C-alpha positions as CSV (number, residue, x, y, z in Angstrom):
1,M,-87.6,116.5,-23.2
2,N,-85.2,113.5,-23.0
3,K,-83.4,112.4,-26.1
4,V,-83.6,108.7,-26.2
5,I,-81.8,106.3,-28.5
6,V,-83.0,102.7,-28.8
7,I,-80.5,100.3,-30.2
8,G,-82.2,97.4,-31.9
9,G,-85.5,97.3,-33.8
10,G,-86.8,93.9,-32.6
11,A,-89.7,93.3,-30.3
12,S,-88.4,94.9,-27.2
13,G,-86.8,97.8,-29.2
14,M,-89.9,98.7,-31.1
15,L,-92.0,98.5,-28.0
16,A,-89.5,100.7,-26.0
17,A,-89.4,103.3,-28.7
18,I,-93.2,103.5,-29.0
19,I,-93.7,103.9,-25.2
20,A,-90.8,106.3,-24.8
21,S,-92.1,108.6,-27.6
22,E,-95.7,108.4,-26.4
23,S,-94.5,109.3,-22.9
24,G,-92.9,112.5,-24.2
25,A,-89.3,111.7,-25.2
26,E,-87.6,112.5,-28.5
27,V,-86.8,109.0,-29.8
28,L,-84.4,107.6,-32.4
29,L,-84.6,103.9,-33.2
30,L,-81.4,102.4,-34.7
31,E,-81.6,99.1,-36.6
32,K,-78.6,97.5,-38.3
33,N,-80.8,95.5,-40.7
34,E,-82.7,96.7,-43.8
35,K,-86.0,96.2,-42.0
36,L,-87.5,96.2,-38.5
37,G,-88.5,93.0,-36.6
38,K,-86.4,90.6,-38.6
39,K,-86.5,88.0,-35.8
40,I,-90.2,88.4,-35.4
41,Y,-90.7,87.2,-38.9
42,I,-89.4,83.8,-38.1
43,T,-90.9,83.3,-34.6
44,G,-93.7,80.7,-34.3
45,K,-92.7,79.2,-37.6
46,G,-93.5,82.5,-39.3
47,R,-96.8,83.0,-37.5
48,C,-95.4,84.8,-34.4
49,N,-96.6,83.5,-31.1
50,I,-97.2,87.0,-29.7
51,T,-97.8,86.1,-26.0
52,N,-99.5,83.6,-23.8
53,A,-103.0,84.4,-22.5
54,C,-102.3,82.6,-19.2
55,D,-102.8,83.8,-15.7
56,K,-100.0,85.5,-13.8
57,D,-98.9,82.4,-11.9
58,T,-98.6,80.3,-15.0
59,F,-96.5,83.0,-16.7
60,F,-94.0,82.9,-13.8
61,E,-94.0,79.1,-13.8
62,N,-92.7,79.2,-17.4
63,V,-89.9,81.7,-16.8
64,V,-86.8,79.6,-16.3
65,S,-84.1,82.1,-15.4
66,N,-84.6,84.8,-12.8
67,P,-88.4,84.9,-12.7
68,K,-88.5,87.2,-9.6
69,F,-86.8,89.9,-11.7
70,M,-89.9,89.9,-13.9
71,Y,-92.4,90.6,-11.1
72,S,-92.3,94.4,-11.6
73,P,-92.0,94.5,-15.4
74,Y,-94.9,92.0,-15.8
75,S,-97.1,93.9,-13.3
76,Q,-96.5,97.1,-15.3
77,F,-97.2,95.5,-18.7
78,D,-98.7,92.0,-18.9
79,N,-100.1,89.8,-21.6
80,A,-103.3,91.8,-21.7
81,G,-101.2,95.0,-22.2
82,I,-99.5,93.8,-25.4
83,V,-102.8,92.6,-26.8
84,R,-104.4,96.0,-26.2
85,L,-101.4,97.8,-27.7
86,L,-101.3,95.7,-30.9
87,E,-105.1,96.1,-31.3
88,R,-104.4,99.8,-31.3
89,G,-102.0,99.2,-34.2
90,G,-104.9,97.4,-36.1
91,L,-103.8,93.8,-35.4
92,K,-106.5,91.2,-35.0
93,M,-105.5,88.2,-32.8
94,K,-106.7,84.8,-31.8
95,K,-106.0,82.3,-29.0
96,E,-105.0,78.7,-29.8
97,R,-104.1,75.6,-27.9
98,G,-102.1,76.2,-24.7
99,N,-103.3,79.9,-24.6
100,R,-100.9,80.8,-27.4
101,V,-101.8,84.1,-29.0
102,F,-101.3,84.6,-32.8
103,P,-102.3,87.1,-35.4
104,V,-105.6,86.0,-37.0
105,S,-103.8,86.2,-40.4
106,D,-101.1,83.7,-39.2
107,H,-98.6,86.1,-40.7
108,A,-95.8,87.4,-38.4
109,S,-95.3,90.3,-40.8
110,D,-98.7,91.7,-39.6
111,V,-97.3,92.0,-36.1
112,T,-94.4,94.0,-37.3
113,A,-96.7,96.1,-39.5
114,A,-98.9,96.9,-36.4
115,L,-95.8,98.0,-34.5
116,K,-94.6,100.1,-37.4
117,K,-97.9,101.8,-37.5
118,L,-97.6,102.6,-33.8
119,L,-94.0,103.8,-34.3
120,D,-95.2,106.2,-37.1
121,S,-98.1,107.4,-35.0
122,A,-95.8,108.1,-32.1
123,K,-93.4,110.0,-34.5
124,V,-90.4,107.8,-33.7
125,K,-87.5,108.5,-36.0
126,T,-86.1,105.3,-37.4
127,R,-82.7,104.7,-39.1
128,L,-82.3,101.4,-40.9
129,N,-79.0,99.9,-42.1
130,C,-77.5,101.8,-39.2
131,E,-75.2,99.9,-36.9
132,A,-74.0,101.1,-33.5
133,A,-70.3,100.7,-32.7
134,E,-70.1,102.1,-29.2
135,I,-72.2,103.4,-26.3
136,L,-70.8,106.7,-25.2
137,T,-70.6,107.8,-21.5
138,S,-69.5,110.9,-19.8
139,G,-67.3,111.1,-16.6
140,E,-68.5,110.5,-13.1
141,G,-70.6,113.7,-13.1
142,E,-73.6,112.5,-11.2
143,P,-73.8,113.1,-7.4
144,D,-73.4,109.4,-6.7
145,G,-70.2,109.2,-8.8
146,K,-71.6,107.0,-11.5
147,P,-70.8,107.6,-15.2
148,H,-73.8,108.6,-17.3
149,I,-74.9,108.2,-20.9
150,S,-73.9,110.8,-23.5
151,G,-74.8,109.1,-26.8
152,V,-74.0,106.5,-29.3
153,K,-71.2,106.2,-31.9
154,L,-72.1,104.6,-35.2
155,L,-70.0,102.2,-37.2
156,N,-69.5,105.0,-39.8
157,G,-68.0,107.2,-37.2
158,E,-70.9,109.5,-36.6
159,A,-71.6,110.4,-33.0
160,L,-75.2,110.9,-31.8
161,E,-76.0,112.7,-28.6
162,A,-78.5,111.2,-26.2
163,D,-79.7,111.5,-22.6
164,R,-80.8,107.9,-22.4
165,V,-79.9,104.8,-24.4
166,I,-82.0,101.6,-24.4
167,V,-80.1,98.5,-25.4
168,C,-82.4,96.0,-27.2
169,T,-79.9,94.1,-29.3
170,G,-81.0,90.6,-28.4
171,G,-78.6,87.8,-27.5
172,L,-76.6,85.4,-29.7
173,S,-79.3,83.3,-31.2
174,Y,-80.2,83.3,-34.9
175,P,-77.2,85.4,-36.0
176,S,-78.8,85.5,-39.4
177,T,-81.3,88.0,-38.0
178,G,-78.5,90.3,-37.0
179,S,-77.9,89.1,-33.4
180,T,-74.1,89.6,-32.9
181,G,-74.0,90.0,-29.2
182,F,-73.2,93.7,-29.5
183,G,-75.2,94.6,-26.4
184,L,-73.4,91.9,-24.3
185,S,-69.9,93.0,-25.4
186,E,-70.7,96.7,-24.8
187,A,-72.1,95.9,-21.3
188,K,-68.9,94.0,-20.5
189,R,-66.7,96.9,-21.8
190,L,-68.7,99.3,-19.6
191,G,-68.0,97.2,-16.5
192,I,-71.4,95.5,-16.3
193,T,-71.6,91.8,-15.4
194,V,-72.7,89.5,-18.2
195,T,-73.5,85.9,-17.1
196,D,-72.4,82.9,-19.2
197,T,-74.4,82.5,-22.4
198,R,-75.5,79.4,-24.1
199,P,-78.2,78.3,-26.6
200,S,-81.6,77.6,-25.3
201,L,-84.9,76.3,-26.8
202,V,-82.6,74.5,-29.2
203,P,-82.4,71.0,-30.7
204,F,-80.2,68.2,-29.3
205,N,-77.4,66.1,-30.9
206,V,-77.7,62.4,-30.1
207,R,-75.2,59.5,-30.0
208,E,-77.4,57.2,-32.1
209,T,-77.0,59.1,-35.4
210,N,-77.3,55.9,-37.4
211,Y,-80.8,55.4,-36.1
212,V,-82.0,59.0,-36.3
213,E,-80.7,59.6,-39.8
214,E,-83.2,56.9,-40.9
215,M,-86.0,58.7,-39.1
216,Q,-85.0,62.2,-40.3
217,G,-88.1,64.3,-40.8
218,L,-90.4,62.1,-38.7
219,A,-92.6,64.1,-36.4
220,L,-94.1,62.1,-33.5
221,K,-97.3,63.7,-32.0
222,N,-98.8,62.9,-28.6
223,V,-95.8,61.2,-27.1
224,S,-94.3,61.4,-23.7
225,V,-90.6,62.0,-23.1
226,R,-88.4,61.6,-20.0
227,V,-84.8,62.9,-19.7
228,T,-82.6,61.5,-16.9
229,D,-79.0,61.9,-15.8
230,S,-76.4,59.2,-15.2
231,K,-77.8,58.6,-11.7
232,N,-81.3,58.2,-13.2
233,K,-82.5,61.5,-11.7
234,V,-85.4,62.8,-13.8
235,L,-84.5,66.2,-15.2
236,Y,-87.5,66.7,-17.6
237,T,-90.8,65.1,-18.5
238,G,-93.2,66.3,-21.1
239,F,-96.0,65.4,-23.5
240,G,-96.5,66.7,-27.0
241,E,-94.6,66.7,-30.3
242,M,-91.0,65.9,-31.2
243,L,-89.1,65.7,-34.4
244,F,-86.2,63.5,-35.6
245,T,-83.4,65.3,-37.6
246,H,-80.3,64.1,-39.3
247,F,-78.3,64.9,-36.1
248,G,-80.7,64.2,-33.3
249,V,-84.0,65.4,-32.0
250,S,-86.0,68.7,-32.1
251,G,-89.6,69.8,-32.0
252,P,-91.5,71.6,-29.2
253,L,-90.9,68.9,-26.5
254,M,-87.2,68.8,-27.0
255,L,-86.8,72.6,-27.3
256,S,-88.6,72.9,-24.0
257,A,-86.3,70.2,-22.5
258,S,-83.2,72.2,-23.6
259,A,-84.2,75.1,-21.4
260,L,-84.2,72.9,-18.3
261,V,-81.3,70.4,-18.9
262,G,-78.8,72.6,-20.8
263,D,-76.5,73.0,-17.8
264,E,-76.5,69.3,-17.1
265,I,-75.8,68.2,-20.6
266,R,-72.6,70.3,-20.6
267,K,-71.3,67.9,-17.8
268,K,-72.1,64.6,-19.4
269,P,-74.6,62.9,-21.8
270,L,-78.2,62.4,-20.7
271,S,-80.7,59.6,-21.3
272,L,-83.9,60.3,-23.4
273,R,-86.8,57.8,-23.2
274,V,-89.7,58.2,-25.5
275,D,-93.1,56.7,-24.7
276,L,-94.6,56.0,-28.1
277,K,-97.9,54.8,-26.6
278,P,-98.5,57.0,-23.5
279,A,-102.2,56.4,-23.4
280,L,-101.7,52.6,-23.0
281,D,-100.2,50.6,-20.2
282,Q,-97.9,47.7,-20.8
283,E,-100.6,45.1,-20.2
284,T,-102.9,46.6,-22.8
285,I,-100.1,46.9,-25.4
286,D,-99.1,43.3,-24.8
287,K,-102.7,42.2,-25.4
288,R,-102.8,44.2,-28.6
289,L,-99.5,42.6,-29.8
290,V,-100.9,39.1,-29.1
291,R,-103.9,39.9,-31.3
292,L,-101.7,41.5,-34.0
293,F,-99.3,38.6,-34.2
294,E,-102.1,36.1,-34.2
295,K,-103.7,37.9,-37.2
296,N,-100.4,38.1,-39.0
297,K,-98.7,35.0,-37.8
298,N,-97.1,34.2,-41.2
299,K,-95.8,37.7,-41.7
300,Q,-92.3,38.9,-41.0
301,Y,-91.7,41.0,-37.9
302,K,-90.7,44.1,-39.9
303,N,-93.9,44.0,-41.9
304,T,-96.1,43.6,-38.9
305,L,-94.6,46.7,-37.2
306,S,-96.1,48.9,-39.9
307,E,-99.4,48.6,-38.1
308,I,-98.1,50.2,-34.9
309,L,-95.2,52.4,-36.0
310,P,-94.4,55.1,-38.7
311,K,-92.7,53.6,-41.7
312,T,-89.3,55.3,-41.1
313,M,-89.2,54.0,-37.5
314,I,-89.7,50.3,-38.3
315,H,-86.0,49.4,-39.1
316,P,-84.5,51.3,-36.2
317,F,-87.1,49.9,-33.8
318,A,-86.5,46.3,-35.1
319,M,-82.7,46.8,-34.7
320,I,-83.0,48.1,-31.1
321,S,-85.4,45.3,-30.2
322,G,-82.7,42.7,-31.1
323,I,-85.2,40.7,-33.1
324,D,-84.4,39.6,-36.6
325,P,-86.6,41.8,-38.9
326,D,-87.2,38.9,-41.2
327,K,-88.4,36.6,-38.4
328,K,-92.0,35.5,-38.6
329,V,-94.2,36.7,-35.8
330,N,-95.4,33.3,-34.9
331,E,-91.8,32.5,-33.9
332,I,-91.4,35.5,-31.6
333,T,-91.1,34.4,-28.0
334,K,-93.0,35.8,-25.0
335,T,-89.7,37.3,-23.7
336,E,-89.1,38.9,-27.1
337,R,-92.7,40.3,-27.1
338,D,-92.1,41.7,-23.6
339,G,-89.1,43.5,-25.0
340,I,-91.2,45.0,-27.7
341,V,-93.7,46.3,-25.2
342,V,-90.9,47.9,-23.1
343,L,-89.4,49.5,-26.2
344,L,-92.8,51.0,-27.2
345,K,-93.0,52.5,-23.8
346,S,-89.4,53.6,-23.5
347,F,-87.6,54.1,-26.9
348,P,-84.0,55.0,-25.9
349,L,-81.7,57.7,-27.2
350,T,-78.7,59.4,-25.7
351,L,-78.5,63.2,-25.7
352,T,-74.9,64.3,-26.1
353,S,-75.0,68.1,-26.6
354,L,-77.1,71.1,-27.6
355,R,-77.0,72.5,-31.1
356,G,-75.5,76.0,-31.6
357,F,-76.8,79.5,-31.4
358,E,-77.6,79.5,-35.2
359,E,-80.5,77.1,-34.4
360,A,-81.5,78.4,-30.9
361,V,-84.7,80.3,-30.4
362,I,-83.2,82.3,-27.5
363,T,-80.0,82.9,-25.6
364,R,-79.7,81.7,-22.0
365,G,-77.7,84.2,-19.9
366,G,-76.9,87.8,-20.6
367,V,-76.7,91.1,-18.7
368,S,-76.9,90.3,-15.0
369,V,-80.3,91.2,-13.6
370,K,-78.5,91.9,-10.2
371,E,-77.2,95.1,-11.9
372,V,-80.4,96.2,-13.5
373,D,-83.3,97.9,-11.6
374,P,-86.4,95.8,-12.4
375,K,-88.7,98.7,-11.8
376,T,-87.0,100.8,-14.6
377,M,-84.6,98.5,-16.5
378,E,-81.9,101.0,-15.8
379,S,-78.3,99.9,-15.2
380,K,-77.3,100.3,-11.5
381,K,-73.8,101.2,-12.7
382,I,-74.4,103.7,-15.5
383,R,-77.0,106.5,-15.4
384,G,-79.3,106.6,-18.4
385,L,-78.4,103.2,-19.7
386,Y,-81.3,100.7,-20.0
387,F,-81.6,97.1,-21.1
388,A,-84.6,95.2,-22.4
389,G,-85.4,91.9,-24.1
390,E,-83.1,89.0,-24.8
391,V,-80.0,90.9,-23.9
392,L,-81.0,90.3,-20.2
393,D,-80.4,87.1,-18.3
394,V,-84.0,86.2,-18.3
395,D,-85.5,83.4,-20.4
396,A,-88.5,81.2,-20.5
397,M,-90.2,78.1,-22.1
398,T,-91.8,78.1,-25.5
399,G,-95.4,79.3,-25.9
400,G,-95.1,83.1,-26.2
401,F,-93.4,83.6,-22.8
402,N,-90.1,84.9,-24.2
403,L,-91.8,87.5,-26.4
404,Q,-93.8,88.6,-23.4
405,I,-90.5,89.2,-21.5
406,A,-89.4,91.4,-24.4
407,W,-92.7,93.3,-24.4
408,S,-92.8,93.8,-20.6
409,T,-89.1,94.9,-20.3
410,G,-89.3,97.0,-23.4
411,F,-92.4,98.8,-22.0
412,V,-90.7,99.5,-18.7
413,A,-87.5,100.7,-20.2
414,G,-89.3,103.0,-22.6
415,K,-91.5,104.5,-19.9
416,A,-88.6,105.0,-17.5
417,A,-86.2,106.5,-20.1
418,S,-88.8,109.2,-21.0
419,I,-88.9,110.6,-17.5
420,S,-86.5,113.5,-16.8
421,K,-84.6,113.2,-13.5
422,Q,-84.7,116.2,-11.2
């Protein structure tokens, strides 16, 4: 029977521990926090978007970094697999818009409770408030000359023996949940390549802070956005919801954009254009403006805008349009009205940078997948060392895809780590 230590009690760690134990290993799960699944509690705005009930092709279309690496893990444990497993733990689930799967209760804590029930059923030993300090290896005793796992040293100095170690420590995002990058730094120390890391699924800073501060807290639903570079090359388009903050823009649309334009924005600022009326063409909007101005011809421009824009957007919109907010609409020229139409279809902002890891949903980059066997999640350099979840250089768009990566890789690592090598 293999002795398996799983470092990290998040999504991938709990899954790996359950599967390893159910597959016959003696499993110890180490968690530095006072409770398991701390990051799960805040995913999906506290509701936990468990997975996405899409088809296989759609899943891979939404994996941004190294999708091919996920072919084997996903084929071994897909979205139907995690649903069945959580149902075994007593969790009831529902499917919402965009095939997003949530607990019926809308409480992320129920997902963790189901996993905890499965951990208990599998007789996994768990140690909370227990922080790993070092992954221990023995000399090059294997026939192929590779070092192999011997255990884990804890922060308190205690050394724990193990035949296999599964690293599920996450990346660098949301450090408040305990993500310190331990797995990444240990991988580097052990000679394993770690690719450059940066925040992903994260809000943007914008240049026009004077405008966005006025609109702070405003959520725009059913808008279209387009992000382009300095050569006007389109880097991202999307439709949905965005949010203005005191520093810039956030919300589902912008978080998704960050996953695709993060590398480009590190080179130079990008242009964001928001179509406030995506269902209408410019001619239709102009006709509506003509009728609106005719009905309110003695009203000031700023007061008329309240019929087509949210309150907090009126002043910034008027300023950008270059029309005096106090000007009566019957004095607005055809050229000025054309400018309003263009602005409604292409409200401009300049994206200057991404926010930090403390606001990022996930980490881009991590343990190089070139040095991990996708069929087992085992390191190609160290025998008995496995990686799963966000610590790997695999990430995806919003919508439950990143948690599915955690479930799939955790399952594979747990299964493989339980098997004794002959």
